[in-house]
Each structure stands twice: as structure tokens, then as C-alpha cells.
C-alpha positions, 0 to 999 in steps of 0.5 A: 249485446244490443242496449234498449236505445238501438233495440228498435233500430235492430229490429227494424233492420232485421224486419226489413232484411226478412222481408226481402227473402224470396219465400217469406210471405209475412212476419207472425206475431201470433202464438202463445205469447205475442212475438214483437219488440216494443218501440216508442209509438208501436211494435215491430211484429214477428221480431224479438230482440230481447234476451239471449237469443233474438227470434224472427217468426215468419210465414212462408209462401214457398215449398221446401220450407228449409231453404226459405228458413236458411236464407232468413237465417243467412239475412239475420246473420248479416244484420247482427253482424252489421250491428256487431251483435254475436248473438244467434238468431232463432228462426221460426216458420210459424205458417205456411201460407198455403193459398200462395203455393203453386197448384199440385200437379197430378 
């Protein structure tokens, strides 16, 4: 498990990895409870590393959603392994950016 000292670094690494996944349009913070990691000078939106199960909340711009979510999970697992953290990451697809989808045929 991570310590308070490196929580921000881990959250930043997760954010950076998730942003590179094709089909992820953005990290999402909104909901009933804001999803973010507090760091000195601000927050890392869409990533929560506190607790037993870190979370990343994303919006996708590609269908089907499941392959994008699986790619996000793989990217997160690589980061967690690199940081020596064996907690599983929960990936939440919180939104679909419909305007980014290709036009429907037919």
C-alpha cells in the first residue's frame, strides 16, 4: 500500500497512463462524491488512490466501451506494479463523449 508521501506521485502516474489509452477522452471527477486525489497545490481529478481499492473514472470516445475499459485497467495495473502496490484498481466508465463518436451509418 502507498504512503501519504507518494500518493500524489502514484495518482499522477495513473492519470498519465490512463490519458494515453486510445478511446479515453478525459478523466471524470463529477458524481455524488467528487473523485480526485488531493495533492499539495491542488487535486488530480478522476483518480482516487486512498483506501483499499484505487479508482479511475473516465469518459470514453470509442465503442464498444469494454475494450477501452480493459485497456485502462491494463495501464493501471502496469503503474501499480511499477510502484510495488498490489491493490486492484477499479475502472469506472462514467461518461461516453457522444460527440466524439463516428457518425452512425444507415
